[in-house]
Each structure stands twice: as C-alpha cells, then as structure tokens.
FISE-871066 format. One record per residue (C-alpha): residue number from 1; x, y, z. Coordinates in pm, 1 decimal, padded with zeros to 6 digits, always signed. Layout:
// FISE-871066
{NUM, {X, Y, Z}}
...
***
This chain:
// FISE-871066
{1, {+00000.0, +00000.0, +00000.0}}
{2, {+00112.6, +00358.3, -00064.3}}
{3, {+00201.3, +00565.0, +00240.1}}
{4, {-00082.0, +00814.6, +00263.5}}
{5, {-00012.2, +01187.4, +00297.2}}
{6, {-00297.6, +01191.7, +00547.8}}
{7, {-00198.1, +00866.5, +00719.0}}
{8, {-00051.4, +00995.9, +01046.9}}
{9, {-00364.2, +00927.0, +01247.5}}
{10, {-00410.6, +00572.2, +01112.3}}
{11, {-00254.1, +00256.9, +01255.4}}
{12, {-00353.4, +00015.3, +00979.5}}
{13, {-00308.1, +00041.7, +00604.7}}
{14, {-00603.8, +00095.9, +00375.2}}
{15, {-00765.7, -00215.8, +00234.8}}
{16, {-00670.9, -00262.6, -00129.7}}
{17, {-01034.5, -00272.2, -00240.9}}
{18, {-01109.2, +00044.2, -00042.5}}
{19, {-00815.5, +00213.3, -00215.3}}
{20, {-00965.4, +00129.9, -00551.4}}
{21, {-01316.5, +00227.3, -00440.9}}
{22, {-01200.7, +00552.8, -00283.5}}
{23, {-00980.9, +00668.4, -00571.4}}
{24, {-01095.9, +00925.7, -00825.3}}
{25, {-00779.3, +00955.0, -01031.7}}
{26, {-00931.6, +00785.0, -01336.2}}
{27, {-01182.7, +01069.5, -01352.4}}
{28, {-01014.1, +01378.1, -01210.2}}
{29, {-00676.4, +01339.1, -01383.7}}
{30, {-00801.3, +01575.1, -01653.4}}
{31, {-00787.3, +01851.0, -01388.8}}
{32, {-00407.2, +01839.1, -01375.1}}
{33, {-00365.5, +02168.7, -01560.3}}
{34, {-00614.9, +02348.5, -01337.7}}
{35, {-00458.8, +02196.1, -01025.4}}
{36, {-00109.9, +02310.1, -01121.4}}
{37, {-00236.5, +02655.8, -01216.9}}
{38, {-00405.4, +02690.3, -00877.8}}
{39, {-00097.9, +02563.5, -00692.5}}
{40, {+00129.1, +02812.8, -00866.9}}
{41, {-00100.8, +03098.7, -00768.6}}
{42, {-00109.5, +02969.1, -00411.0}}
{43, {+00269.9, +02957.6, -00396.6}}
{44, {+00304.2, +03309.8, -00533.4}}
{45, {+00062.4, +03434.2, -00268.6}}
{46, {+00240.0, +03252.3, +00015.1}}
{47, {+00574.0, +03397.9, -00092.6}}
{48, {+00424.7, +03746.5, -00111.4}}
{49, {+00289.9, +03709.4, +00241.5}}
{50, {+00617.7, +03554.2, +00369.1}}
{51, {+00445.7, +03228.3, +00462.5}}
{52, {+00721.3, +03058.6, +00260.8}}
{53, {+01034.2, +03214.4, +00114.2}}
{54, {+01056.2, +03338.4, -00241.6}}
{55, {+01329.1, +03082.6, -00312.9}}
{56, {+01101.8, +02803.5, -00191.2}}
{57, {+00818.3, +02930.9, -00407.6}}
{58, {+01045.4, +02957.1, -00711.6}}
{59, {+01172.5, +02602.3, -00659.5}}
{60, {+00821.3, +02464.3, -00627.4}}
{61, {+00685.3, +02660.2, -00922.6}}
{62, {+00969.8, +02533.3, -01138.4}}
{63, {+00900.8, +02183.3, -01010.2}}
{64, {+00532.2, +02209.9, -01097.1}}
{65, {+00631.5, +02301.8, -01449.2}}
{66, {+00833.9, +01982.0, -01471.3}}
{67, {+00547.9, +01778.0, -01326.2}}
{68, {+00313.9, +01920.7, -01588.5}}
{69, {+00555.5, +01814.9, -01862.6}}
{70, {+00579.8, +01468.5, -01711.9}}
{71, {+00201.5, +01429.2, -01710.0}}
{72, {+00169.5, +01553.5, -02067.5}}
{73, {+00446.0, +01314.7, -02177.0}}
{74, {+00277.8, +01022.7, -01997.7}}
{75, {+00576.5, +00982.9, -01766.8}}
{76, {+00370.7, +00963.7, -01447.3}}
{77, {+00192.8, +00640.9, -01362.9}}
{78, {-00143.3, +00704.2, -01202.4}}
{79, {-00241.2, +00469.9, -00919.2}}
{80, {-00537.6, +00423.1, -00688.3}}
{81, {-00303.2, +00442.0, -00390.6}}
{82, {-00254.7, +00815.7, -00442.0}}
{83, {-00629.8, +00859.2, -00478.7}}
{84, {-00663.7, +01176.5, -00685.2}}
{85, {-00484.6, +01422.9, -00909.8}}
{86, {-00394.1, +01648.9, -00616.6}}
{87, {-00200.3, +01373.2, -00438.7}}
{88, {-00034.6, +01260.4, -00761.8}}
{89, {+00092.5, +01609.0, -00835.9}}
{90, {+00214.6, +01662.1, -00479.7}}
{91, {+00388.4, +01323.4, -00483.1}}
{92, {+00552.1, +01393.5, -00820.0}}
{93, {+00657.5, +01738.9, -00700.5}}
{94, {+00835.4, +01582.0, -00404.4}}
{95, {+01038.2, +01367.5, -00642.2}}
{96, {+01158.8, +01664.1, -00848.1}}
{97, {+01182.2, +01930.7, -00575.6}}
{98, {+01262.5, +01736.8, -00258.4}}
{99, {+01127.3, +01791.0, +00092.2}}
{100, {+01033.3, +02152.9, +00025.1}}
{101, {+00735.9, +02011.0, -00169.2}}
{102, {+00576.4, +01930.1, +00166.6}}
{103, {+00514.5, +02303.1, +00212.4}}
{104, {+00289.1, +02337.6, -00090.1}}
{105, {-00022.1, +02234.3, +00101.2}}
{106, {+00024.8, +02498.1, +00370.3}}
{107, {-00295.2, +02694.7, +00426.1}}
{108, {-00520.3, +02482.4, +00207.8}}
{109, {-00715.8, +02156.4, +00199.7}}
{110, {-00809.6, +01925.6, -00080.0}}
{111, {-01160.5, +02054.5, -00013.6}}
{112, {-01093.6, +02408.1, -00132.8}}
{113, {-00831.6, +02283.6, -00378.8}}
{114, {-01075.7, +02067.5, -00573.2}}
{115, {-01340.8, +02339.5, -00563.6}}
{116, {-01086.9, +02572.8, -00720.8}}
{117, {-00976.6, +02318.6, -00981.9}}
{118, {-01331.6, +02251.7, -01098.4}}
{119, {-01403.9, +02623.1, -01123.2}}
{120, {-01087.2, +02691.7, -01325.2}}
{121, {-01173.1, +02402.2, -01555.4}}
{122, {-01537.9, +02498.3, -01596.2}}
{123, {-01461.9, +02864.3, -01664.5}}
{124, {-01252.2, +02764.5, -01963.5}}
{125, {-01500.7, +02506.5, -02088.1}}
{126, {-01796.8, +02743.0, -02051.6}}
{127, {-01623.9, +03004.8, -02264.7}}
{128, {-01542.2, +02740.5, -02524.8}}
{129, {-01901.7, +02614.2, -02528.2}}
{130, {-02033.6, +02968.8, -02572.3}}
{131, {-01800.0, +03013.0, -02869.8}}
{132, {-01918.7, +02683.2, -03019.3}}
{133, {-02283.1, +02782.6, -02977.8}}
{134, {-02215.4, +03116.4, -03144.9}}
{135, {-02057.0, +02920.4, -03429.0}}
{136, {-02373.6, +02715.8, -03464.8}}
{137, {-02585.0, +03030.6, -03460.3}}
{138, {-02375.8, +03155.7, -03751.7}}
{139, {-02453.2, +02835.4, -03942.8}}
{140, {-02824.4, +02889.1, -03878.8}}
{141, {-02814.2, +03249.7, -03993.9}}
{142, {-02612.4, +03168.4, -04305.6}}
{143, {-02868.6, +02907.2, -04404.8}}
{144, {-03149.5, +03154.5, -04337.6}}
{145, {-02975.1, +03413.6, -04556.7}}
{146, {-02931.1, +03160.0, -04835.0}}
{147, {-03296.9, +03052.2, -04828.3}}
{148, {-03461.2, +03373.4, -04716.6}}
{149, {-03779.7, +03344.6, -04928.4}}
{150, {-03832.8, +02967.4, -04919.7}}
{151, {-04183.2, +02882.3, -04797.0}}
{152, {-04265.6, +02570.1, -04597.5}}
{153, {-04559.8, +02439.8, -04395.6}}
{154, {-04560.0, +02545.4, -04033.9}}
{155, {-04683.6, +02277.1, -03794.6}}
{156, {-04870.7, +02248.3, -03470.5}}
{157, {-04935.1, +01903.8, -03322.2}}
{158, {-04722.6, +01782.0, -03618.5}}
{159, {-05016.6, +01873.7, -03841.6}}
{160, {-04982.4, +02124.2, -04124.0}}
{161, {-05104.9, +02454.3, -03986.2}}
{162, {-05003.5, +02768.5, -04177.7}}
{163, {-04729.8, +02849.2, -04428.6}}
{164, {-04415.8, +03009.7, -04285.6}}
{165, {-04080.6, +03107.9, -04423.3}}
{166, {-03815.4, +02839.2, -04379.9}}
{167, {-03579.5, +03117.2, -04271.9}}
{168, {-03831.8, +03215.0, -04003.0}}
{169, {-03834.6, +02855.9, -03878.1}}
{170, {-03453.8, +02856.1, -03861.3}}
{171, {-03456.5, +03185.3, -03672.5}}
{172, {-03674.9, +03025.7, -03405.5}}
{173, {-03377.6, +02801.5, -03327.8}}
{174, {-03147.8, +03102.9, -03340.9}}
{175, {-03356.5, +03253.3, -03059.5}}
{176, {-03344.9, +02929.1, -02859.9}}
{177, {-02966.9, +02911.2, -02875.5}}
{178, {-02941.4, +03282.3, -02802.9}}
{179, {-03117.1, +03213.6, -02472.8}}
{180, {-02884.4, +02918.8, -02411.6}}
{181, {-02581.9, +03142.2, -02459.4}}
{182, {-02729.9, +03402.1, -02224.5}}
{183, {-02783.5, +03132.8, -01960.3}}
{184, {-02422.5, +03013.3, -01986.3}}
{185, {-02296.1, +03371.2, -01968.8}}
{186, {-02502.3, +03428.4, -01655.2}}
{187, {-02391.9, +03096.8, -01507.6}}
{188, {-02030.4, +03197.5, -01571.6}}
{189, {-02067.0, +03473.3, -01311.8}}
{190, {-02128.9, +03214.2, -01041.3}}
{191, {-01853.9, +02985.4, -01164.5}}
{192, {-01613.1, +03279.6, -01155.1}}
{193, {-01571.1, +03279.4, -00774.0}}
{194, {-01237.8, +03195.9, -00611.5}}
{195, {-01274.0, +02950.6, -00315.8}}
{196, {-00907.1, +02888.7, -00229.8}}
{197, {-00831.2, +02989.2, +00127.4}}
{198, {-01141.0, +02830.6, +00276.4}}
{199, {-00921.6, +02530.5, +00362.0}}
{200, {-01122.7, +02234.3, +00493.6}}
{201, {-01423.0, +02443.9, +00594.9}}
{202, {-01324.4, +02699.4, +00861.5}}
{203, {-01055.5, +02903.1, +00692.5}}
{204, {-00696.3, +02895.4, +00811.0}}
{205, {-00469.5, +03058.3, +01066.1}}
{206, {-00222.2, +03164.5, +00797.9}}
{207, {-00239.8, +03523.8, +00669.4}}
{208, {-00355.9, +03430.1, +00320.9}}
{209, {-00404.7, +03711.6, +00072.8}}
{210, {-00706.3, +03571.9, -00109.8}}
{211, {-00753.6, +03887.8, -00315.0}}
{212, {-00403.1, +03844.7, -00454.0}}
{213, {-00471.4, +03480.6, -00542.5}}
{214, {-00794.4, +03588.6, -00709.2}}
{215, {-00606.6, +03837.2, -00927.1}}
{216, {-00336.7, +03586.6, -01023.3}}
{217, {-00604.2, +03336.3, -01130.0}}
{218, {-00821.6, +03599.8, -01303.8}}
{219, {-01131.1, +03538.6, -01094.8}}
{220, {-01391.0, +03812.8, -01053.1}}
{221, {-01448.4, +03771.3, -00681.6}}
{222, {-01350.2, +03577.8, -00370.7}}
{223, {-01601.5, +03348.0, -00201.7}}
{224, {-01745.9, +03504.6, +00113.4}}
{225, {-01809.1, +03207.5, +00340.9}}
{226, {-01555.2, +02932.8, +00401.3}}
{227, {-01817.7, +02664.2, +00467.6}}
{228, {-02009.3, +02748.8, +00151.5}}
{229, {-01683.8, +02769.8, -00043.9}}
{230, {-01609.3, +02400.4, -00008.7}}
{231, {-01965.6, +02267.9, -00009.6}}
{232, {-02104.5, +02470.5, -00300.3}}
{233, {-02173.7, +02278.2, -00618.5}}
{234, {-02460.2, +02501.1, -00727.4}}
{235, {-02249.1, +02616.8, -01018.6}}
{236, {-02212.6, +02256.3, -01137.3}}
{237, {-02585.5, +02192.6, -01106.0}}
{238, {-02659.2, +02517.1, -01285.3}}
{239, {-02416.6, +02445.6, -01567.4}}
{240, {-02557.1, +02096.9, -01628.3}}
{241, {-02910.2, +02235.8, -01609.9}}
{242, {-02831.4, +02489.0, -01882.2}}
{243, {-02655.1, +02219.9, -02083.5}}
{244, {-02966.2, +02001.2, -02056.2}}
{245, {-03185.5, +02278.6, -02196.1}}
{246, {-02937.2, +02333.6, -02479.8}}
{247, {-02931.5, +01963.6, -02560.3}}
{248, {-03311.7, +01955.6, -02560.8}}
{249, {-03301.2, +02231.4, -02821.5}}
{250, {-03062.2, +02024.1, -03029.4}}
{251, {-03288.1, +01722.8, -02979.5}}
{252, {-03593.7, +01910.8, -03104.8}}
{253, {-03399.3, +02021.3, -03410.1}}
{254, {-03276.2, +01664.1, -03456.7}}
{255, {-03633.2, +01537.0, -03461.7}}
{256, {-03722.4, +01782.8, -03735.6}}
{257, {-03417.3, +01702.0, -03946.6}}
{258, {-03494.2, +01331.9, -03914.5}}
{259, {-03852.6, +01388.7, -04028.2}}
{260, {-03760.3, +01635.4, -04302.8}}
{261, {-03499.4, +01399.9, -04450.7}}
{262, {-03746.8, +01109.4, -04470.2}}
{263, {-03904.5, +01020.9, -04804.1}}
{264, {-04243.1, +01111.3, -04657.8}}
{265, {-04130.2, +01473.7, -04618.3}}
{266, {-03828.7, +01507.7, -04852.0}}
{267, {-03776.2, +01868.0, -04742.0}}
{268, {-03398.8, +01826.7, -04707.1}}
{269, {-03106.5, +01601.0, -04792.0}}
{270, {-02825.7, +01562.1, -04541.8}}
{271, {-02479.9, +01519.2, -04690.6}}
{272, {-02338.1, +01167.8, -04722.0}}
{273, {-02056.4, +01287.1, -04496.0}}
{274, {-02301.6, +01316.1, -04208.0}}
{275, {-02516.2, +01008.9, -04267.0}}
{276, {-02458.1, +00633.5, -04256.6}}
{277, {-02588.8, +00325.2, -04432.5}}
{278, {-02743.0, -00006.4, -04340.1}}
{279, {-02555.8, -00333.8, -04304.4}}
{280, {-02837.0, -00519.2, -04483.4}}
{281, {-03041.4, -00264.8, -04683.9}}
{282, {-02826.4, -00109.0, -04958.4}}
{283, {-03067.9, +00176.6, -05030.8}}
{284, {-03066.0, +00318.4, -04678.6}}
{285, {-02923.9, +00659.8, -04589.3}}
{286, {-02971.2, +00710.9, -04219.0}}
{287, {-02959.3, +01046.0, -04032.3}}
{288, {-02743.8, +00894.9, -03758.5}}
{289, {-02582.9, +01223.4, -03648.8}}
{290, {-02920.5, +01376.6, -03571.3}}
{291, {-03037.0, +01054.0, -03406.5}}
{292, {-02725.5, +01033.3, -03188.7}}
{293, {-02764.0, +01392.5, -03076.5}}
{294, {-03127.2, +01319.1, -02991.8}}
{295, {-03011.5, +01013.9, -02797.0}}
{296, {-02723.5, +01186.7, -02619.3}}
{297, {-02970.6, +01440.3, -02484.1}}
{298, {-03082.5, +01165.5, -02247.3}}
{299, {-02727.8, +01135.3, -02114.1}}
{300, {-02706.4, +01501.8, -02028.5}}
{301, {-03051.3, +01511.9, -01869.5}}
{302, {-02946.7, +01200.7, -01675.3}}
{303, {-02635.5, +01383.5, -01559.1}}
{304, {-02856.6, +01661.6, -01426.6}}
{305, {-03065.4, +01413.1, -01230.4}}
{306, {-02740.7, +01259.1, -01103.2}}
{307, {-02593.1, +01583.8, -00968.0}}
{308, {-02923.1, +01701.1, -00819.5}}
{309, {-02970.1, +01367.9, -00643.8}}
{310, {-02607.6, +01372.0, -00530.3}}
{311, {-02642.0, +01708.6, -00357.4}}
{312, {-02998.8, +01691.4, -00229.0}}
{313, {-02930.3, +01560.8, +00124.8}}
{314, {-02571.3, +01659.7, +00199.0}}
{315, {-02509.4, +01834.1, +00530.5}}
{316, {-02247.8, +02109.8, +00535.9}}
{317, {-01964.1, +02116.8, +00460.7}}
{318, {-01766.4, +01880.9, +00234.1}}
{319, {-01872.2, +01516.3, +00200.3}}
{320, {-01703.6, +01240.9, +00001.4}}
{321, {-02023.4, +01206.3, -00202.9}}
{322, {-01914.7, +01523.9, -00381.0}}
{323, {-01629.0, +01335.6, -00544.6}}
{324, {-01903.1, +01197.0, -00771.8}}
{325, {-01974.2, +01541.5, -00919.9}}
{326, {-01702.5, +01516.9, -01183.6}}
{327, {-01824.8, +01226.9, -01395.5}}
{328, {-02160.3, +01389.8, -01479.5}}
{329, {-01991.5, +01727.2, -01525.4}}
{330, {-01713.2, +01604.4, -01753.8}}
{331, {-01953.1, +01389.0, -01955.3}}
{332, {-02187.9, +01685.0, -01997.7}}
{333, {-01907.7, +01912.0, -02115.9}}
{334, {-01774.8, +01652.6, -02361.2}}
{335, {-02119.2, +01564.2, -02495.5}}
{336, {-02235.3, +01922.0, -02544.7}}
{337, {-01912.0, +02023.3, -02715.9}}
{338, {-01908.8, +01744.1, -02972.0}}
{339, {-02282.5, +01774.4, -03042.9}}
{340, {-02250.6, +02147.8, -03106.6}}
{341, {-01942.5, +02103.0, -03321.0}}
{342, {-02086.6, +01822.9, -03535.9}}
{343, {-02414.3, +02009.5, -03584.7}}
{344, {-02232.6, +02320.0, -03705.8}}
{345, {-02043.9, +02116.8, -03964.9}}
{346, {-02351.0, +01919.0, -04067.4}}
{347, {-02562.3, +02230.2, -04122.6}}
{348, {-02315.7, +02357.5, -04378.8}}
{349, {-02387.2, +02042.2, -04580.7}}
{350, {-02767.2, +02025.8, -04586.4}}
{351, {-02951.0, +02064.9, -04916.9}}
{352, {-03292.5, +02233.2, -04906.9}}
{353, {-03566.6, +02112.0, -05143.7}}
{354, {-03763.3, +02434.3, -05170.1}}
{355, {-04008.5, +02313.9, -05435.8}}
{356, {-04106.5, +02018.6, -05219.4}}
{357, {-04156.1, +02251.5, -04923.2}}
{358, {-04383.4, +02492.7, -05106.2}}
{359, {-04576.9, +02208.8, -05268.8}}
{360, {-04652.2, +02075.5, -04921.7}}
{361, {-04816.1, +02410.1, -04842.4}}
{362, {-05072.2, +02352.5, -05118.0}}
{363, {-05240.5, +02061.8, -04941.9}}
{364, {-05398.4, +02041.0, -04600.2}}
{365, {-05602.4, +02365.0, -04598.9}}
{366, {-05320.0, +02585.0, -04467.3}}
{367, {-05515.0, +02885.4, -04593.3}}
{368, {-05824.1, +02819.7, -04378.9}}
{369, {-05731.7, +03088.9, -04124.8}}
{370, {-05676.8, +03333.9, -04408.2}}
{371, {-06021.7, +03256.4, -04542.6}}
{372, {-06157.9, +03350.4, -04200.3}}
{373, {-05945.8, +03667.6, -04203.9}}
{374, {-06085.1, +03747.1, -04547.4}}
{375, {-06438.9, +03735.7, -04407.8}}
{376, {-06331.0, +03953.8, -04114.5}}
{377, {-06198.7, +04207.4, -04366.2}}
{378, {-06551.9, +04210.4, -04511.3}}
{379, {-06700.1, +04300.5, -04173.6}}
{380, {-06783.8, +03959.5, -04025.5}}
{381, {-06701.6, +03881.4, -03660.5}}
{382, {-06405.9, +03645.9, -03631.8}}
{383, {-06593.3, +03368.7, -03450.4}}
{384, {-06854.7, +03360.6, -03725.7}}
{385, {-06581.5, +03374.7, -03989.4}}
{386, {-06401.1, +03086.7, -03818.6}}
{387, {-06717.6, +02877.1, -03836.4}}
{388, {-06771.1, +02944.7, -04206.2}}
{389, {-06407.1, +02869.4, -04286.5}}
{390, {-06447.4, +02540.9, -04100.1}}
{391, {-06756.9, +02461.0, -04303.8}}
{392, {-06560.4, +02537.1, -04620.5}}
{393, {-06291.3, +02290.3, -04513.9}}
{394, {-06549.4, +02021.7, -04438.3}}
{395, {-06717.7, +02078.2, -04774.3}}
{396, {-06384.3, +02069.0, -04962.8}}
{397, {-06283.7, +01748.1, -04784.2}}
{398, {-06608.2, +01587.9, -04889.0}}
{399, {-06550.2, +01693.3, -05250.5}}
{400, {-06182.1, +01595.8, -05253.8}}
{401, {-06075.3, +01956.3, -05313.8}}
{402, {-05857.6, +02226.0, -05158.9}}
{403, {-05998.0, +02569.7, -05071.7}}
{404, {-05832.3, +02714.4, -05382.2}}
{405, {-06033.0, +02470.4, -05595.1}}
{406, {-06379.3, +02571.1, -05474.1}}
{407, {-06581.0, +02769.9, -05723.6}}
{408, {-06720.2, +03111.3, -05640.0}}
{409, {-07068.4, +02959.2, -05651.2}}
{410, {-06965.7, +02703.1, -05390.6}}
{411, {-06824.1, +02979.9, -05173.2}}
{412, {-07144.6, +03183.2, -05214.3}}
{413, {-07337.8, +02891.5, -05064.3}}
{414, {-07137.5, +02952.3, -04748.2}}
{415, {-07143.4, +03333.2, -04739.0}}
{416, {-07261.3, +03612.7, -04969.1}}
{417, {-06962.4, +03819.4, -04849.1}}
{418, {-06720.5, +03605.3, -05047.9}}
{419, {-06628.6, +03756.7, -05382.4}}
{420, {-06381.9, +03673.2, -05659.5}}
{421, {-06103.1, +03856.1, -05474.2}}
{422, {-06093.5, +03568.8, -05223.4}}
{423, {-05865.3, +03370.8, -05455.7}}
{424, {-05593.2, +03635.4, -05442.7}}
{425, {-05636.9, +03661.3, -05066.6}}
{426, {-05564.4, +03293.8, -04991.8}}
{427, {-05254.5, +03241.5, -05209.1}}
{428, {-04938.6, +03122.5, -05034.3}}
{429, {-04734.9, +03436.4, -05103.6}}
{430, {-05016.6, +03660.3, -04982.0}}
{431, {-05054.2, +03455.7, -04666.7}}
{432, {-04686.1, +03509.7, -04590.4}}
{433, {-04675.7, +03879.2, -04678.8}}
{434, {-04976.5, +03963.4, -04459.6}}
{435, {-04810.0, +03828.2, -04143.2}}
{436, {-04694.0, +04179.6, -04054.2}}
{437, {-04717.8, +04163.9, -03673.2}}
{438, {-04379.7, +04200.6, -03504.0}}
{439, {-04204.7, +03864.6, -03488.3}}
{440, {-04430.4, +03711.5, -03754.2}}
{441, {-04329.4, +03530.2, -04070.8}}
{442, {-04385.7, +03821.2, -04311.5}}
{443, {-04111.3, +03866.6, -04570.1}}
{444, {-03996.3, +04204.7, -04438.1}}
{445, {-04009.0, +04091.1, -04074.7}}
{446, {-03794.1, +03788.1, -04135.7}}
{447, {-03546.1, +03972.9, -04353.5}}
{448, {-03497.1, +04230.8, -04076.5}}
{449, {-03457.5, +03957.4, -03815.1}}
{450, {-03199.6, +03770.4, -04022.1}}
{451, {-03008.2, +04090.1, -04098.0}}
{452, {-03012.0, +04188.5, -03731.1}}
{453, {-02877.8, +03846.8, -03626.5}}
{454, {-02614.5, +03857.8, -03900.6}}
{455, {-02501.7, +04195.1, -03770.9}}
{456, {-02482.1, +04066.6, -03412.8}}
{457, {-02274.9, +03768.2, -03522.6}}
{458, {-02067.3, +03941.3, -03788.6}}
{459, {-02171.0, +03712.5, -04073.6}}
***
C-alpha cells in the first residue's frame, strides 16, 4: 500500500479494495492543468505574504512546471493508492523538488483545492461552449440568408397549420440558442468565484491574501463564506441544467431534421458525410448524427438528475459524495461540445428542397385561417368567420378539393360576403406577406430579423 499523505492518524493500512473504491484519479486526472495553475497561484501568494520564502516558491513553481511536462508526456503512472490528481501532483513534485514540496499544502485543503480546480476548468469550458454555440448560430443564420424566401408548412401538433418562411423557422432556433448562450454567460458569473483559502471548511490561521490569489487566477471575486466555499456545487448543477436545456433544443432540431430527410417529407437532404448506411439494406441513408444527438440528450438530462440527487441531502460542509460530481460534469461538457461542433459542420452540408416545401403548403387547408381573415376584412365577426371557414374545409374534404379549388358559386353557398377577390387573398405568397405583426413570418419581418442576427454575429 502507498504511504498516505494523510496517514498519520491511522494505525492500519487501507484495504486494497477500499483504495480502488475511494480513488478518483481515473476521472479527475483531466484537472491536472487546473490543479497546477491553482498551486502556482497559491505559492506566489504565500511567498508574497512571507508564509514561505521566495526561493522556496520559485523552486516549487519550477518543479510544478516539470510535473506538468511529465504528465503531458505520460511519464507519471497514475495509481489508486494516491487517490486523486492532487495527491499525484504533490507526490511527483516531491520527487523533483525534494522535501520543500511538503510546504505546498500549507494553508489549504483538498476541499478548497478541488473546488478551485473545478471552477478553473469549468470557466474555460464554458467560454469554449459559448463560442461553439455562437458558431452554430452563424450556421443557422447563413442558411437563413441563403434561403430567405423559401416557404414551408408550419406545424402544430405535427399537423400542417399555416405556411411560414423556412428562414423564419430557422430563426426560431437562433432565438433558442441565443437564450442558451445568455444562460451560460449568466452561469459563468457564479462559476467565476475563487474559493481557495477556505481550507477544509473553517478558513486557516495563515495570513492568506485571497484577493491576490484571485487576481493571479483571473477570478472576478472571492467566495465570502468558508463553509459554503467548499460545499457549493450550485455552479455545477446550474451548468448541467443549462446544458440540458441546450441539448433539448438540439434534440428538437434533430427530430425535425430526421422527419424532413425522410421520403415522406423530402424537405432536405443531409450530406453523405453526415449520414450512414445499413448493413443489410443497400438503399438506406440514415440520419445517424441527428439521431445520436437526440439520444445523447438523455445522457445530459441524466447527468442533471445525477448531480441534483447527489447534492440533495448533503449536510455542510464537504462530504465524500461530492467526489461523484465530476463524472456527470465532464460527460456533460464533452457531450455538449461534440454535439454542437458536429451540428455546425452538418448544417453547412444540408440541401434544401424548396419546391417540395412549397408544394406541401398547397395541401392540407393551410389557408383556412386566411379565409376567415378574409371574411373579417368584409365586416364579419371572427368567430362567425371561423365557423364558415371550417364549413368550407369540411365541404372541400367531402368533394376531394382544396380551398383554392372551390368555385365562387360554392363559396357563395357559405357566405354572400365572399367575392372573386378571395382567390388572391388565400394564395401562399399573400398569406406570408400579410403576417406583418412584429415577430411574424412576413417577408420584411424575417429579412430584418436575419439581418439583425447577421449583424450581431458578424456574418
């Protein structure tokens, strides 16, 4: 068994199975860069406050640089005996710097150390995720610009409802991801809190200059309560919550791409580079990227349930349960990053079948509401107009026609207010152009929205 850095109080060695069960190195080794960055800042602060000498700090900082190189060159063997990345780095530092390495842990605990490491890590990953989401927004806007006037059926209850601009539909997702970005930016404020100096839970007797450490590490503020500093994982729960919402947005989009690429819809074709085939059916072209993103959404939502359940009954302050926060966090970060990245690339390689989209608008009575609006324009109350439009639909269904196909005489049987001008009123283009309310699918509205988004994104 390894001699434990905390083993002074213990008279018997740790059981080998307990060592394996207790260790987190397989998971938290990816925090090595954050751990070393935090340790260097801690050493600089201790030297500034004369807790250790400047020479000692310089020796240890140089040693940490060597340890980082060793880890990156796979020269350090990770073992369950040393439990976690913090112990591995401290052990490796002792081998390159000697006994002075035993001073590195002065004034801190693994409790505030790991809280710091996760925050350093998550700050960087949050910024990267925001950048990736902005990149996907650009892909959405570019597609909207390219297909600005393409008309498609809008759906409610997955039933054809009213015609909308395809670009308008895309911009709905732009708004979703804009909210996602805003949530991550807001969450970043609560990640950006420096906990080092809380020690185990009560603070420390050493004259730590936490403001100095905060500045070295580029944090916005120092945590205010030492107990909360080591027991807070709200920022992890919040991040995974926002990631879950983002993944649900991707999943909704995935569902639509899967439907649209089917032969039943044929609204789009996804590039061969982002689809796969069947091992038995030669004709198949499967939208596996979209399906995998839809499936991986369950992983991220599961991670949210995991972290919420993990934290729900923990008394203050630190508890070993909290070691389990990293697997759901790391998996969420990895999943969201690759899903965003692959979607951005896939969107650049989607072909739009605009004729098929507009043809789909010609069936299913998508102009029924406009027929009611036509009657309102003639002075009829909307509820009465709605009833007559419904009767027109029922009549057309019985005759195997669309509303455009009804003769004026047939319309006159329903209402004397209907004149020949009704046919120009219920055309697809007219239906789009009349949606003039702010945020609607009118041509001018959507063009302004796309141009505004393009200006915000610089595309």
